[in-house]
Backbone bond lengths (Angstrom), bond angles and torsions (degrees), N, CA, C in turn:
res aa  C-N    CA-C-N  psi(-1)  N-CA   C-N-CA  omega(-1)  CA-C   N-CA-C  phi
1 M - - - 1.449 - - 1.556 106.31 -
2 R 1.300 115.32 134.20 1.426 120.79 175.36 1.509 111.50 -127.72
3 A 1.330 116.86 147.52 1.407 120.91 179.26 1.481 113.88 -126.72
4 T 1.333 116.55 143.13 1.392 124.89 177.28 1.547 109.87 -127.62
5 I 1.311 117.02 121.60 1.477 120.39 179.61 1.448 109.58 -70.03
6 R 1.324 122.18 138.25 1.409 124.44 174.80 1.542 107.99 -70.89
7 P 1.367 115.96 143.17 1.377 123.84 -174.35 1.596 115.24 -71.18
8 D 1.330 119.26 -12.14 1.440 122.92 -177.52 1.493 113.25 -95.86
9 F 1.370 112.52 22.16 1.514 117.13 175.19 1.477 109.09 -124.23
10 F 1.368 117.67 141.74 1.484 120.98 -179.83 1.422 110.61 -135.59
11 L 1.259 119.35 149.41 1.418 129.60 179.16 1.533 112.54 -91.41
12 Q 1.352 117.08 128.31 1.402 124.18 179.65 1.473 113.91 -129.24
13 E 1.310 115.55 150.67 1.512 116.24 173.81 1.553 102.30 -114.13
14 I 1.358 112.07 126.27 1.455 120.50 178.80 1.491 106.76 -132.00
15 A 1.346 115.50 122.22 1.500 122.15 178.20 1.571 109.59 55.23
16 G 1.279 115.60 40.09 1.501 120.41 177.38 1.601 114.40 75.37
17 E 1.318 116.10 6.60 1.436 119.35 178.48 1.582 108.08 -114.29
18 K 1.361 114.17 135.20 1.448 116.53 176.91 1.507 109.83 -88.72
19 I 1.344 115.89 133.54 1.416 122.52 176.18 1.575 112.64 -128.91
20 L 1.244 115.01 158.02 1.497 123.43 178.29 1.471 105.10 -117.89
21 M 1.354 112.55 119.96 1.540 119.55 -175.68 1.521 109.24 -117.13
22 G 1.296 115.84 143.08 1.476 123.41 172.00 1.538 107.43 -78.33
23 G 1.269 114.27 129.39 1.530 117.36 -179.31 1.543 111.06 -107.83
24 G 1.194 119.41 -123.44 1.436 126.68 -173.03 1.536 108.65 94.66
25 E 1.309 113.85 -151.56 1.500 121.17 -179.92 1.525 108.93 -65.23
26 Q 1.280 116.81 -39.59 1.473 121.48 179.99 1.574 106.39 -130.34
27 I 1.328 114.63 143.35 1.458 113.91 177.36 1.492 111.77 -68.08
28 N 1.287 116.00 134.67 1.559 121.99 179.02 1.480 109.74 -96.97
29 F 1.353 120.19 95.29 1.488 120.58 -176.10 1.500 111.88 -72.13
30 S 1.355 118.47 -3.80 1.476 115.69 172.27 1.582 112.20 -81.01
31 K 1.372 109.72 -3.30 1.469 115.73 179.88 1.487 111.16 -119.85
32 V 1.318 116.71 55.37 1.407 125.88 175.75 1.574 112.14 -109.88
33 L 1.267 117.08 117.35 1.469 119.77 178.60 1.476 112.88 -115.29
34 M 1.302 117.32 125.34 1.544 122.04 173.50 1.553 105.80 -76.27
35 L 1.284 114.63 135.55 1.501 121.25 -177.35 1.447 113.71 -119.47
36 N 1.361 119.36 141.57 1.463 125.02 173.70 1.539 100.86 -85.63
37 N 1.356 115.07 176.36 1.431 124.96 179.85 1.532 112.23 -56.35
38 T 1.273 115.58 -45.33 1.496 120.48 -177.20 1.589 108.22 -65.84
39 S 1.295 119.84 -52.94 1.432 118.29 -176.43 1.556 112.15 -67.65
40 A 1.358 114.25 -29.81 1.552 113.31 175.92 1.507 108.65 -69.17
41 F 1.300 120.06 -35.68 1.441 121.74 176.01 1.553 110.84 -63.53
42 I 1.255 117.59 -40.47 1.523 121.30 -178.65 1.549 107.37 -67.94
43 I 1.325 119.10 -44.91 1.537 122.60 176.22 1.520 106.38 -57.46
44 E 1.336 119.97 -53.57 1.450 120.65 -179.50 1.458 114.67 -51.24
45 E 1.397 114.20 -44.98 1.461 120.35 -177.98 1.504 108.95 -65.32
46 L 1.340 118.02 -42.87 1.517 121.11 -179.26 1.583 109.25 -61.81
47 Q 1.322 115.72 -44.67 1.499 121.10 175.81 1.509 113.36 -62.62
48 R 1.307 116.56 -39.22 1.516 118.78 178.94 1.556 112.84 -68.71
49 A 1.352 111.84 -32.41 1.495 117.83 -179.82 1.509 110.56 -67.79
50 G 1.230 118.52 -35.42 1.439 123.76 -178.62 1.547 114.01 64.65
51 G 1.266 118.94 17.98 1.412 124.09 175.73 1.509 109.14 -167.59
52 A 1.318 118.26 -166.08 1.455 123.49 -173.99 1.478 112.06 -67.74
53 V 1.295 120.47 134.61 1.444 124.73 176.86 1.531 108.58 -120.19
54 A 1.344 117.34 127.80 1.471 122.09 179.33 1.576 109.70 -68.16
55 A 1.275 112.82 144.72 1.494 116.88 179.28 1.516 109.63 -62.94
56 E 1.319 116.80 -35.10 1.458 118.39 177.46 1.501 112.54 -58.71
57 D 1.344 115.71 -46.23 1.498 123.35 -177.90 1.564 107.41 -63.14
58 M 1.305 115.15 -44.56 1.504 118.38 -176.78 1.509 107.78 -68.70
59 A 1.338 119.31 -34.06 1.473 119.43 -179.80 1.526 109.53 -63.67
60 R 1.325 117.03 -43.83 1.446 118.50 176.79 1.584 113.36 -61.49
61 R 1.356 115.28 -36.22 1.513 117.31 177.43 1.536 106.89 -67.06
62 V 1.231 118.95 -45.30 1.518 122.16 -179.46 1.513 109.85 -59.65
63 A 1.337 114.61 -50.42 1.511 119.91 179.73 1.511 109.26 -55.69
64 G 1.285 118.85 -42.31 1.487 121.84 -177.79 1.493 112.56 -71.48
65 R 1.311 118.92 -32.93 1.378 122.84 178.44 1.519 119.01 -80.33
66 F 1.355 114.48 -35.05 1.399 123.26 -172.30 1.574 113.26 -114.80
67 E 1.341 116.12 3.94 1.477 123.00 176.71 1.522 108.54 54.88
68 V 1.250 119.47 52.17 1.512 124.58 173.04 1.472 109.92 -114.45
69 N 1.306 117.55 161.27 1.442 123.97 172.13 1.527 111.69 -57.06
70 V 1.256 120.97 138.74 1.457 124.91 -177.27 1.555 108.11 -71.58
71 T 1.283 119.85 -36.09 1.545 124.60 -178.95 1.576 105.71 -64.72
72 E 1.322 116.86 -47.75 1.494 120.75 -177.47 1.540 108.39 -69.62
73 A 1.286 116.84 -36.52 1.520 119.72 -178.40 1.519 106.03 -68.21
74 Q 1.304 121.82 -35.10 1.513 119.30 -174.64 1.508 107.09 -71.79
75 A 1.291 119.14 -40.03 1.459 120.15 177.05 1.535 113.93 -60.53
76 D 1.349 113.11 -38.36 1.490 118.59 -179.83 1.577 109.15 -73.85
77 V 1.381 113.57 -39.20 1.490 117.11 -179.59 1.600 111.82 -63.27
78 E 1.406 113.38 -39.35 1.486 117.72 179.86 1.510 108.40 -66.36
79 E 1.268 117.29 -43.14 1.500 119.39 179.11 1.515 109.23 -62.96
80 F 1.368 119.32 -42.82 1.478 118.93 177.23 1.495 111.66 -63.10
81 F 1.350 117.28 -41.73 1.569 118.52 -179.36 1.523 103.47 -60.17
82 R 1.367 120.70 -47.49 1.533 119.78 -177.80 1.452 111.28 -58.04
83 S 1.336 116.47 -39.18 1.520 120.75 179.39 1.522 111.12 -65.56
84 L 1.257 114.32 -41.12 1.564 119.55 176.50 1.471 109.04 -60.76
85 A 1.334 118.39 -44.27 1.504 122.30 -179.78 1.480 111.38 -61.10
86 R 1.443 112.26 -48.89 1.504 115.05 179.91 1.500 113.53 -60.81
87 Q 1.299 120.01 -25.45 1.416 123.74 179.05 1.535 110.27 -94.41
88 Q 1.282 118.73 10.39 1.458 127.72 179.97 1.503 110.32 51.41
89 V 1.260 119.46 43.09 1.440 127.15 172.13 1.522 111.52 -97.52
90 A 1.370 117.42 -31.88 1.396 122.53 -176.68 1.583 110.27 -137.51
91 D 1.335 114.37 154.15 1.448 120.09 176.17 1.498 104.62 -102.16
92 L 1.319 117.10 146.02 1.550 121.10 174.36 1.480 108.37 -114.71
93 S 1.390 113.24 152.48 1.463 122.94 173.24 1.452 107.77 -142.71
94 D 1.263 117.08 169.94 1.441 123.13 176.84 1.587 113.44 -89.50
């Protein structure tokens, strides 16, 4: 599974909290997601990549950053990718 973040979303920090907002011509406040440190890290990595990132690769990045087991990280990353796709924030591919 690979994920690509849609370009009309941007990460902001407001009052010490990281949020992901839908942009475009006008800000879409129905597309505002509060992020924890791990999800903000994943979003930043997806944006930095500028293209599709495999869940396996992201799991290794998460495991290195947060000192978690790669296998557990991969399950969590895949679920987070699916959640982003359901919310139309990211596109998934095989």
